[in-house]
C-alpha positions as CSV (number, residue, x, y, z in Angstrom):
1,M,-45.6,211.6,142.3
2,Q,-43.5,209.1,144.2
3,R,-39.8,209.2,143.5
4,R,-39.6,205.7,142.0
5,K,-42.6,206.4,139.7
6,F,-41.1,209.7,138.7
7,F,-37.8,208.2,137.5
8,R,-39.6,205.3,135.9
9,S,-41.6,207.8,133.9
10,L,-38.3,209.3,132.7
11,A,-37.0,205.9,131.7
12,L,-40.2,205.4,129.7
13,G,-39.7,208.5,127.6
14,G,-40.6,211.5,129.7
15,A,-37.1,212.8,130.1
16,G,-37.7,215.6,127.6
17,A,-40.4,217.0,129.8
18,V,-38.4,217.2,133.0
19,L,-35.3,219.3,133.7
20,S,-33.2,216.8,135.7
21,P,-29.5,215.9,135.7
22,V,-30.3,212.4,136.5
23,I,-31.0,210.9,133.1
24,K,-30.0,213.6,130.6
25,A,-26.8,212.4,129.0
26,A,-26.5,213.7,125.5
27,P,-23.2,215.3,124.7
28,A,-23.1,219.1,124.2
29,P,-22.5,220.2,120.6
30,V,-19.0,221.3,119.8
31,S,-18.1,224.4,117.9
32,S,-14.9,225.9,116.5
33,N,-15.1,228.8,119.0
34,E,-15.8,226.6,122.0
35,L,-15.0,228.0,125.4
36,V,-12.0,226.7,127.4
37,K,-13.0,223.5,129.2
38,P,-13.0,223.5,133.0
39,A,-9.9,222.2,134.7
40,T,-9.7,218.5,135.8
41,N,-7.3,216.2,137.6
42,I,-6.7,214.0,134.6
43,A,-2.9,214.7,134.9
44,N,-3.0,212.8,138.2
45,A,-4.4,209.7,136.4
46,I,-1.6,209.8,133.8
47,T,1.1,209.8,136.4
48,I,-0.1,206.5,138.1
49,P,1.8,203.6,136.6
50,R,-0.1,201.2,134.3
51,N,0.2,197.4,134.5
52,E,-0.2,194.5,132.0
53,K,-4.0,194.4,132.5
54,S,-4.5,198.1,131.9
55,M,-6.7,199.4,129.1
56,P,-6.7,198.6,126.2
57,G,-6.1,195.2,127.6
58,K,-4.9,192.0,126.0
59,Y,-6.2,192.6,122.5
60,P,-5.9,196.3,121.6
61,G,-7.7,197.3,118.5
62,K,-9.5,194.0,118.1
63,V,-13.3,193.8,118.0
64,V,-15.5,190.7,117.4
65,K,-19.0,191.2,116.2
66,A,-21.5,188.3,116.2
67,D,-24.9,188.6,114.4
68,C,-27.8,186.2,114.8
69,E,-31.1,186.6,113.0
70,N,-32.9,184.3,115.5
71,C,-31.7,185.9,118.7
72,I,-35.1,187.5,119.4
73,V,-38.2,185.5,120.2
74,D,-41.5,187.1,121.0
75,G,-39.8,190.4,121.1
76,K,-37.2,189.5,123.7
77,P,-33.6,188.3,123.5
78,Y,-33.5,184.5,123.6
79,E,-30.8,182.9,125.8
80,T,-29.9,179.9,123.6
81,P,-28.6,181.9,120.6
82,T,-27.3,184.6,122.8
83,Y,-25.1,182.1,124.6
84,E,-23.7,181.0,121.2
85,M,-23.1,184.6,120.2
86,V,-21.1,185.3,123.4
87,K,-19.3,182.0,122.9
88,S,-18.3,182.9,119.3
89,C,-17.1,186.3,120.4
90,M,-15.0,184.9,123.2
91,L,-13.4,182.2,121.0
92,N,-12.6,184.5,118.1
93,L,-11.4,187.3,120.4
94,T,-8.9,185.0,122.2
95,G,-8.0,182.6,119.4
96,E,-8.9,179.7,121.7
97,T,-10.8,176.6,120.7
98,D,-11.9,175.8,124.3
99,L,-14.4,178.2,125.9
100,K,-13.1,177.7,129.4
101,K,-9.5,178.6,128.3
102,A,-10.9,181.7,126.6
103,W,-12.5,183.0,129.7
104,L,-9.5,182.1,131.9
105,Q,-7.4,184.5,129.8
106,F,-9.1,187.3,131.7
107,V,-10.4,186.0,135.0
108,T,-9.5,183.4,137.6
109,P,-11.4,181.5,140.3
110,E,-9.7,183.7,142.9
111,D,-11.0,187.0,141.3
112,V,-14.1,188.8,142.5
113,I,-15.7,189.8,139.2
114,G,-18.0,192.7,138.9
115,I,-20.5,192.5,136.0
116,K,-21.4,196.1,135.1
117,V,-24.8,196.2,133.5
118,N,-26.8,199.1,132.3
119,P,-30.4,198.9,133.6
120,I,-31.4,202.6,133.4
121,G,-34.1,201.9,130.8
122,G,-35.9,199.4,133.1
123,K,-37.7,196.5,131.6
124,L,-38.1,198.4,128.3
125,L,-34.3,198.7,127.5
126,S,-31.8,197.2,129.8
127,T,-28.8,195.0,129.5
128,S,-30.7,191.8,128.7
129,H,-31.1,188.9,131.0
130,A,-30.3,186.7,128.1
131,I,-26.8,188.1,127.7
132,T,-26.2,188.4,131.5
133,Q,-27.3,184.8,132.1
134,S,-25.1,183.6,129.2
135,I,-22.0,185.4,130.7
136,V,-22.8,184.0,134.2
137,K,-23.2,180.5,132.8
138,Q,-19.9,180.6,130.8
139,L,-18.0,181.9,133.8
140,E,-19.4,179.0,135.9
141,E,-18.3,176.6,133.2
142,A,-14.8,178.2,133.4
143,G,-14.7,177.3,137.1
144,I,-15.8,180.7,138.6
145,S,-18.1,180.3,141.6
146,R,-21.3,182.3,141.7
147,N,-20.3,183.7,145.1
148,K,-17.4,185.4,143.3
149,L,-19.8,187.4,141.0
150,I,-21.3,190.8,141.7
151,I,-23.8,192.3,139.3
152,W,-23.7,196.1,139.8
153,D,-24.8,199.5,138.7
154,R,-24.6,202.9,140.2
155,R,-28.3,202.9,141.1
156,Q,-30.1,200.3,143.1
157,E,-33.5,201.5,141.8
158,S,-32.5,200.7,138.3
159,L,-31.3,197.2,139.1
160,D,-34.6,196.6,140.9
161,D,-36.7,197.9,138.0
162,A,-34.9,195.7,135.5
163,D,-35.3,192.6,137.7
164,F,-31.7,192.1,138.5
165,N,-32.3,190.3,141.8
166,E,-31.6,187.2,143.8
167,E,-34.6,185.4,142.4
168,N,-33.3,185.6,138.9
169,Y,-29.6,185.1,139.9
170,P,-29.4,182.9,143.0
171,G,-26.1,182.9,144.7
172,I,-24.9,186.1,143.1
173,S,-24.4,189.4,144.9
174,F,-26.0,192.7,143.8
175,M,-24.4,196.1,144.7
176,S,-25.0,199.7,143.9
177,T,-23.6,203.0,145.0
178,E,-26.9,204.9,145.2
179,C,-28.7,202.5,147.5
180,Y,-31.6,202.3,149.9
181,D,-33.0,200.1,152.6
182,E,-35.9,197.7,152.6
183,N,-38.3,200.6,153.0
184,K,-36.9,202.3,150.0
185,S,-35.4,205.0,152.2
186,Y,-32.0,206.5,151.1
187,F,-31.4,207.7,154.7
188,N,-30.0,205.8,157.7
189,S,-31.2,206.4,161.2
190,E,-28.7,209.3,161.5
191,G,-30.2,211.1,158.5
192,R,-27.1,210.3,156.3
193,F,-27.4,208.7,152.9
194,Y,-26.5,205.0,152.9
195,S,-24.7,205.9,149.7
196,E,-22.1,207.9,151.5
197,D,-20.6,204.6,152.8
198,W,-20.2,203.5,149.2
199,I,-18.0,206.3,147.9
200,D,-14.3,206.3,148.2
201,K,-13.1,209.8,149.2
202,N,-9.5,208.9,148.4
203,Q,-10.2,208.2,144.7
204,F,-12.0,210.8,142.7
205,F,-12.4,212.7,139.4
206,F,-12.1,216.5,140.0
207,A,-13.6,219.0,137.6
208,D,-13.9,222.7,138.2
209,V,-17.7,222.6,137.8
210,E,-20.0,222.9,140.9
211,G,-22.6,220.3,141.5
212,E,-25.7,221.8,143.0
213,Y,-28.8,219.7,143.5
214,D,-32.1,220.0,145.2
215,A,-33.3,217.6,147.9
216,Y,-35.2,215.5,145.3
217,T,-32.1,214.9,143.1
218,L,-29.3,214.7,145.7
219,P,-29.9,211.0,146.6
220,Y,-29.1,210.1,143.0
221,M,-25.9,212.2,143.1
222,V,-24.7,211.3,146.6
223,N,-22.7,214.6,146.9
224,G,-22.4,218.0,145.4
225,G,-19.3,220.1,144.9
226,K,-16.5,219.7,142.4
227,H,-15.5,216.1,143.2
228,S,-16.9,212.9,141.8
229,Y,-15.9,210.0,144.0
230,F,-15.4,206.5,142.7
231,S,-17.6,203.8,144.0
232,K,-16.1,201.4,146.5
233,I,-17.5,198.7,144.3
234,C,-14.7,199.5,141.9
235,T,-12.0,200.5,144.4
236,E,-12.5,197.8,147.0
237,K,-15.1,195.1,146.2
238,V,-14.0,193.7,142.8
239,T,-10.7,192.7,141.3
240,K,-11.9,192.5,137.7
241,I,-14.8,194.1,135.8
242,I,-16.7,192.8,132.8
243,N,-18.5,195.7,131.2
244,V,-21.9,194.9,129.6
245,P,-23.4,198.1,128.1
246,I,-26.2,198.4,125.6
247,L,-25.9,199.6,122.0
248,K,-27.5,203.1,122.4
249,N,-27.1,206.6,121.2
250,A,-26.4,209.8,123.1
251,G,-27.5,212.7,120.9
252,T,-25.3,212.4,117.8
253,S,-22.8,210.2,119.7
254,I,-23.2,206.9,121.6
255,T,-23.5,205.8,125.2
256,V,-21.8,202.3,125.2
257,C,-18.6,201.1,126.8
258,M,-16.8,204.1,128.2
259,K,-20.0,206.0,129.1
260,N,-21.4,203.0,130.9
261,L,-18.2,202.7,132.9
262,A,-17.5,206.4,133.6
263,Y,-20.9,207.7,134.6
264,G,-21.7,204.4,136.3
265,S,-18.7,204.4,138.6
266,I,-18.6,207.9,140.1
267,S,-20.9,210.2,142.2
268,N,-22.0,213.7,141.5
269,T,-22.4,213.2,137.7
270,G,-25.2,215.7,137.0
271,R,-22.7,218.5,136.7
272,L,-20.7,216.7,134.1
273,H,-23.2,216.4,131.3
274,K,-23.4,219.9,129.8
275,D,-19.8,220.9,129.2
276,L,-17.7,217.8,130.1
277,W,-19.6,214.8,128.6
278,H,-16.8,213.8,126.3
279,E,-14.1,214.5,128.8
280,T,-15.8,212.6,131.6
281,S,-16.5,209.6,129.4
282,A,-12.8,209.3,128.5
283,Y,-11.0,210.8,131.6
284,V,-12.8,208.7,134.3
285,C,-11.8,205.5,132.5
286,A,-8.1,206.6,132.8
287,F,-8.1,206.2,136.6
288,P,-7.0,202.9,138.1
289,P,-10.3,201.7,139.4
290,L,-11.5,201.3,135.8
291,R,-8.3,201.5,133.7
292,D,-6.7,198.6,135.5
293,K,-9.7,196.4,136.3
294,V,-11.9,196.3,133.2
295,V,-10.8,193.2,131.4
296,L,-13.7,192.7,128.9
297,N,-16.4,194.7,127.2
298,I,-19.4,192.7,125.9
299,V,-21.9,195.0,124.2
300,D,-25.6,193.9,124.2
301,G,-26.7,195.0,120.8
302,I,-29.5,192.6,120.5
303,I,-32.0,195.3,121.2
304,G,-30.9,198.9,121.4
305,C,-31.9,202.4,120.3
306,F,-30.9,205.0,117.8
307,E,-32.5,208.1,119.4
308,G,-33.6,209.2,122.9
309,G,-30.7,207.4,124.7
310,P,-29.7,206.8,127.4
311,A,-33.4,206.6,128.4
312,A,-35.8,204.3,126.7
313,N,-38.2,205.8,124.3
314,P,-40.3,203.0,122.6
315,Q,-40.5,204.7,119.2
316,Y,-36.7,204.6,118.9
317,I,-36.0,201.1,120.1
318,C,-34.7,198.8,117.4
319,Q,-33.4,195.3,116.9
320,Y,-29.7,195.4,116.0
321,K,-29.4,191.6,116.7
322,T,-25.7,191.7,117.4
323,I,-23.2,191.4,120.2
324,L,-19.7,193.0,120.2
325,A,-16.8,192.1,122.3
326,G,-13.2,193.3,123.0
327,T,-10.8,194.2,125.7
328,D,-10.3,197.6,124.1
329,P,-13.3,199.8,125.0
330,V,-12.3,202.6,122.6
331,A,-12.2,200.3,119.6
332,V,-15.5,198.6,120.6
333,D,-17.1,202.0,121.0
334,R,-15.8,203.1,117.6
335,I,-17.5,200.1,115.9
336,C,-20.6,200.7,117.9
337,Y,-20.6,204.3,116.9
338,D,-20.6,203.4,113.2
339,I,-23.5,201.1,113.7
340,V,-25.7,203.6,115.6
341,I,-24.9,206.5,113.3
342,A,-25.7,204.5,110.2
343,K,-29.0,203.6,111.8
344,R,-29.7,207.3,112.6
345,I,-29.0,208.3,109.1
346,E,-31.1,205.5,107.7
347,E,-34.0,206.6,109.9
348,G,-33.6,210.2,109.0
349,V,-32.7,211.4,112.5
350,Q,-29.5,213.0,111.2
351,D,-28.2,213.7,107.7
352,E,-24.6,212.7,108.1
353,E,-22.0,211.7,110.6
354,K,-20.7,214.5,112.8
355,P,-17.1,214.2,113.7
356,A,-17.7,215.9,117.0
357,G,-19.5,212.7,118.1
358,R,-16.2,210.9,118.1
359,R,-14.5,213.3,120.4
360,F,-14.6,211.2,123.6
361,M,-12.9,208.3,121.7
362,E,-10.2,210.5,120.4
363,L,-9.5,211.8,123.9
364,A,-9.4,208.2,125.1
365,E,-6.9,207.3,122.4
366,E,-4.7,210.2,123.4
367,L,-4.7,208.7,126.9
368,Q,-3.7,205.3,125.5
369,L,-6.9,203.6,126.6
370,G,-7.5,202.2,123.2
371,I,-7.7,202.7,119.4
372,A,-10.2,205.2,117.9
373,N,-8.8,205.3,114.4
374,R,-11.1,203.0,112.4
375,D,-8.4,202.1,109.9
376,K,-6.4,200.6,112.7
377,I,-9.2,198.4,114.2
378,N,-9.3,194.7,113.4
379,L,-13.0,193.9,113.1
380,I,-14.0,190.3,112.9
381,E,-17.6,189.8,111.8
382,L,-19.4,186.5,112.4
383,T,-22.9,185.1,111.8
384,V,-24.3,182.7,114.3
385,D,-26.9,180.3,113.0
386,K,-28.9,179.0,116.0
């Protein structure tokens, strides 16, 4: 089977049949007698000074949720109501009455803005074009040139499979850490991965867990060892990041804001799923390339899933018909967690909420990245009638 077809089969629901670190992302269960976690360099991140833009951003603990019954047409997210949902979120988050002013609270025409999508589920379950196009359009209306926008993800193959390309987004750049050439080869003429030029060896997440991969998987990891290097997309190419994840589960937890950022921004991630899923989701976001650059989180909850995430299994895909927004990724994740867990209980996937599923949010709160305590989150709920 060709590599692209193999990973497409995983995205369409075959992940359970293949032992691979590429797509498996469910957090490991936590028990009272859990072994001591491997050492990490999170202490290094804590010592680096924060700035006024650092997480949780301009509106800590504030989340806006916009619902729209008519946001799906013929089974797909529809751009007209989606635009209004994003607009309502932006105005209510910022308190502005002018949409341009709302966006300019976070970005300027001088910024290079990275739009971090989540296309791992391909056409079946990706950050929708309806929400991505709505964000692009509103940025343009705020005076941001398309040549200042970069749509990115860790994996070029995923972007291609989900049709994030020049044809659909003329004038916008596309970047990925794990990349290939026009012949779909991951190797340059010297036999090195093209991806090696896209990792920053000076900025990394260290965890005392060895990454060991076969030749088939290594192009998707870039490197083995105990270091996960940040993508140069985050460290060098962009000045601001808008995070646009999907409303999805990861086992009895979720894979939304922090997971999309953390696992989407570093190399050598396969080693981090079994024992360090929660820690990685929180700790990586505490490093400057993410902590100081992510200014907005806009969750695509129009179509999501309640089981089988982060891959796309058709039987578990559902229509949440919602969008959530906030500068605080922890608070946004906490609200998303409630939505997904309620759906899982409704569908009989699990009997009750398991506190261990909130662990990554609690770790992030300890790192002052946002608010995980539901009682301290200001949730604004809206209904968009379009």
